[in-house]
C-alpha positions in Angstrom: -58.4 -70.5 46.2 -55.6 -69.2 43.4 -52.1 -70.5 42.5 -50.4 -67.5 45.1 -52.4 -67.8 47.8 -52.0 -72.2 47.1 -47.8 -71.3 47.0 -47.9 -69.4 50.0 -49.5 -71.5 52.5 -47.7 -74.8 51.0 -44.3 -72.9 52.1 -45.6 -70.6 55.2 -43.4 -68.0 54.7 -44.1 -64.8 57.1 -43.3 -61.8 55.1 -40.8 -60.6 52.5 -41.6 -62.5 49.6 -38.8 -62.4 46.9 -39.5 -64.7 43.7 -36.9 -65.6 41.4 -35.8 -68.2 38.8 -31.9 -69.6 38.2 -31.1 -72.4 35.6 -34.8 -73.2 35.5 -35.3 -73.2 39.3 -38.2 -71.0 40.6 -36.7 -70.0 44.2 -39.6 -68.1 47.1 -37.8 -66.6 49.5 -38.2 -65.0 52.6 -38.2 -63.1 56.4 -39.1 -66.6 59.0 -39.3 -66.4 63.0 -38.2 -63.3 65.2 -35.9 -61.6 65.6 -36.2 -62.7 61.0 -34.0 -65.1 59.2 -34.1 -65.6 55.7 -35.4 -69.3 54.4 -36.4 -70.2 50.8 -37.7 -73.0 48.8 -37.7 -74.4 45.4 -40.2 -75.6 43.3 -39.6 -76.7 39.3 -43.2 -74.6 38.0 -44.4 -72.0 39.6 -47.6 -73.8 40.5 -45.2 -75.9 42.5 -45.3 -78.0 44.7 -42.5 -76.1 47.0 -39.8 -77.9 48.5 -38.8 -75.7 52.1 -34.7 -75.7 51.6 -33.9 -74.5 55.2 -32.2 -71.0 55.7 -30.0 -68.7 52.9 -29.6 -66.0 55.8 -29.1 -65.1 59.5 -30.4 -62.2 61.4 -29.1 -59.0 60.0 -26.6 -57.0 62.8 -28.4 -54.6 64.3 -32.0 -55.2 63.2 -34.8 -57.9 64.3 -35.9 -58.1 60.7 -34.1 -58.7 57.6 -36.7 -58.4 54.1 -34.3 -59.5 50.8 -34.1 -59.3 47.1 -32.1 -61.4 44.9 -30.6 -60.4 41.4 -28.3 -61.6 39.1 -26.5 -58.9 36.9 -22.8 -59.6 34.9 -22.7 -63.3 36.0 -23.4 -63.0 39.4 -25.4 -63.8 42.2 -26.6 -60.3 44.1 -28.1 -60.7 48.5 -29.7 -57.5 48.7 -30.8 -57.2 52.6 -31.1 -54.2 55.5 -29.1 -54.3 58.5 -29.1 -51.7 61.9 -25.3 -50.6 60.9 -25.8 -47.3 60.8 -25.8 -47.1 65.1 -22.4 -45.6 65.2 -23.7 -42.4 62.7 -24.4 -40.2 65.7 -25.1 -38.1 62.7 -28.0 -39.3 61.9 -29.1 -40.4 65.6 -28.4 -44.1 65.0 -29.4 -47.1 63.4 -31.5 -49.7 64.8 -34.8 -51.5 63.6 -36.2 -48.4 62.6 -32.3 -47.2 61.0 -31.9 -49.7 57.9 -28.6 -49.6 55.9 -28.8 -51.5 52.7 -26.2 -53.9 52.2 -25.1 -56.3 48.6 -23.1 -59.5 50.0 -23.2 -62.3 47.1 -24.9 -65.2 46.9 -23.6 -68.8 45.6 -25.6 -72.3 45.0 -24.5 -75.3 45.1 -24.4 -77.2 41.3 -27.3 -79.6 43.0 -29.2 -75.3 42.7 -29.6 -75.6 46.6 -28.7 -72.2 48.2 -25.5 -71.9 50.2 -25.7 -69.7 53.4 -25.3 -66.2 52.7 -21.9 -65.0 55.0 -23.0 -61.6 55.8 -20.1 -58.6 55.6 -19.4 -54.9 56.3 -17.3 -54.7 52.8 -19.9 -56.1 50.7 -19.0 -57.0 47.2 -16.0 -56.9 44.7 -16.2 -57.2 41.5 -15.3 -59.5 39.5 -16.5 -61.5 42.5 -14.2 -64.4 44.1 -15.2 -67.5 43.1 -16.7 -70.0 45.5 
């Protein structure tokens, strides 16, 4: 078994895996359950051991799935995901689990490095981000 297999088996992610590093901590976020939510685990080394930390995001609107990316840009952290909000767009046939909209919201962390639950919005982000 290689290191990636060990990592994935230790935290049991379902789909949509995203790995990033912030302030010396490795974060592995992934979709779990159905309808999907986003959970995450952390480790001090990429090889683990990994500690399950809980949910970072609830289900996405009008979609049974949610897939995420997490980035840092100009000092702020962003949670990028999809939902099915195009449901009101009759020109495109409406939204659903198969017609997805890209969303971007802020991601905030606690002083101990744990992630705060993402608040999904319809407005997206402003620059500069509000402090939390």
